[in-house]
N, C-alpha and C positions, 0 to 999 in steps of 0.2 A: 431144757432150758435155755433161756436166755437172761445174760449180764446186760443189766440201762448203766449205762457208769456217765453221773451230771456232777462235772464240776461246778462249784458256786461260790462267787463273790460277789456281797452285796448285794444278792439275791431273792429278799424277800420278797418284793414287787412284783417277781415274775416266777418263780420259783413254783410255786401252786398252779399257774396255768399250764407250766411243763410236767409235773408229776400230773395231772389230771388228763391230759393226753396222752399218756400212758395207761392209764387207770383203762382210758375207751378203747384200748387198741384189739382187734380179733383174737392176735398173738394173746395167748393170757400165761402161758408159765412162763414166768419171769422172776424174774428180783430185780431192786430200785436201789443201785450205791451211790449214794449224793454224797462229794466230799465239801465241806464248806470250807472255801481256801485263805484262813487268816483270821482275825476276830469277827466275832458277829455281828449280826445286825437286824435279827430277828427272823433270818434264815431257818435256823435251826428249831426255832416254834411254829414255823409254817411247814418243815418235815418233819414232825412229831404230831399235829393236828392230822395232818394225811395220811400216814400210821394208822392212826390212830382207828381210822373208818375206812382201812384198806386190809383185806385177806390177804394180798400179794405181800410177799418178803421188802420190808423197806429199811434199808442199812444206813445211818447218819456215824458218816467220818470226819474228822477236824482236825485240822494243821493249827498249830500256836500264834503262825504267824504265816505271811503271805508268802506263798512259791512260787504260782502260777501255775498253770493250766499243766503243764508237765506233771508234774509232780504231782497234782492229784490225781489227775488221771492214772499213774502208776500207782497210788496207794490205792485206787478202787480196783485196777487188771488186780493186784497183791488177792486183791479179798475175792473176787469174781469165783464163781463158781460153774458158769454155764457156757454151753459146748459153740456159742456163738455171743460176741460180744458188741452190743450197739452205743455209740455214741450222742449223747443228747446235752447241749449247752443248755443252762439254766434261764437265759430269753428266749430260747426256741421253744418250739412244738411240734407233734405231727399229725396226721390223719390217722384214722383207726387201721388203716390197710398199712400202716408203714414197717411196720416187722414183719407182717407174715410177706409182704413183699421181697422183703432182704433176705429172708432165711430161703425162699423159694429159689433167690439168685445164688444166694453163697450153696444150696445141695447141688446147683448142677456145678461146683467143684471149683466159683472162681476163689482167688485168696483174700479180695476184697468186694463190695457191694454196695454201692449207693442206688440211691431215689434224685431225683428232680428235685430241685428246689424252688418255692416262691419266698421272693425278696419282698421283705415287710417295713416300711418306715415305723419307729416306735412310738414317733409325737404324734403321726396322722392314725396312723393305722390303718394307712391305704397299701398297698402290693406295689410295688414298683417294678417289679417283673419277674420273670422266670428263667430259670437256667437248667440246662439238659446236658447232657455229654453227645458230641458230634462222632460218627461211626468212627472217622481216624481216630480220635484221642483213644476210642474202646479196641483199636487194631493197634495201635502200638501206647501202649497208657504210661510206659514209663519215661518217653523220649516226649510225650506231649505234657508231663509234669514237670518235666525240668525247665522246659520251656516256659510252661505257664502254669498260673492255679488253677486248675479245671475244675476243683471241687472245692466248692463255695465254703462250705461250711462243714466241722466232724458230724452235725446232727445228720447228716444227710447217710452216714458208712457206716458198715457193718463189716465185722469180720469174725473168722472162725476160729475160734482153740487153738487151732494148729498154727493162724500167721502169728496168732500172741506168744504162742510159746516159741515161735523160730525166731520173731523179729525181737521181743523183749518191749520196754516201754519207750516212751515218750522222749526226746531227746532235752533234760533239761537244758543246757547249756543254750540251746536256741530259743531264747523271749520272745521271738516272733516265727512264725511258718514254721513251729513245731510240727502242726498236722501232715504240711504236702509233705515232710520229712520221713514221717511214719509211712503215710500211704506210698512214697516213693520204694522205703525200703522191704515194705511186704509185698511190691509186684518185684522184687529183685527175682533173677533166674527164668523171666520168661513167665511168670504167672499169670492171670490171666485179672482183669478188672470185670466185674458185674453194673448191671446196667437196667435197672428197673422200668424204666421208661416213665414211671409216676410222679406228680407233683405228689408227694405226701408230707415232706419235710416244710415246716415256714420259719425261715432265718429274718431273725430281728434285727433292722441296721440302724445304733443311736447315731443322734446329731453329735457330732465330736468335730475338731478343728481338723480340715479336710487336708492343711497340709502337712499336721504330721502322721493321717492317716497314710499320705500316698509315701512316706518319708518310710515307715515299718513296711508296708508293703517291697518297696523298693531293696529294704533291707533284707526281709527275709527273701526275698528270691537268689539277692548275692550269697546270703549262706549260704542258701540251698546248693546254690552254683559252686561256691567252691570247697564245702566239703564232700562234694559229690564228684569233683573233675575229675577222678581216675574210676569211674564207673568205666565198665570193658564195651557197655550195650549202646551207651550214649555216644553218636557219630560225634567225632572231633570237632568239625563244623558246627553242628549242633552247641557241642559245651562253648566253641568262640562265639558265638552269634546271642547265646545267649546271656554270656557275662557283658559282651562288650555292651549289647542294648540294653541292659541294666545299669551300668557303669556310664552310662549317656544320659542315660534319662536321673540318674542320681547328680551329677554334674548340672544338668539343663534344673532340675529341679534348686540345688544350691544356688545358681544364681539367679533363679526368680525368687526366692526367699532373700536373697544380699539386695536386690532389686527394689523389696519392698524396706528394707529396714536402711539401706543407703544407697537410697536412687541416686544421687551425684555420682558418690564412688565408681556404682556399678558404670555407670555414664561416659565418666574419665577413661575406665581402663577399654571401654569401646571404640573409644574415637581414635 
């Protein structure tokens, strides 16, 4: 059996589409664990409606207050029973072959398996592009993950039960970048990353403050680099280069933000 873990925060508008994409999977032996992260917005009603018409097991779990994706996923992991765990965010969806292709990859002995991703604009419902994995990333996945976020979304990832038992849960102290941290830890000890090659996951991006998004991406990378500075399998020069690059980008973003807020002050400092 496969366990599908779905954290949901104010997901009433999208959870039905996500669950419907699970229903259409060619892999049918699965349980679905939806964790509502905080006070409801009607998401529970949508899940109940789906469960009433779906023969496969659907379990709704809830947190009394918003705790974040890490806590929500960890709760689902504790309740899950499948030999494989697949992750799906409530905004995203899968092609019918998604779970079967990930299972086939994991049965080759990989610690983590991913599919390629289609990126979509939530407002216009148009495709923004596609993202796969380069061969050099697969050859050295830990180094690749340390240097950049090569896996766009948790919705394209599955892991075997052995990985969950070994790694444990997502780190709740990381407010951003917790996914990347988990995959990094899962691949420790020279374990391999499997890639299906197919574009079977759809990752939906919402319009948001681009500066805030960039700040979050940089912060998550710095968190990862600082947390794993003592990783023996990452070359020292890679560690130094990665952290220095993110620190430089952080300073550049701060300078750009200051120029927008106090342009005259920045001009006087630069002159």
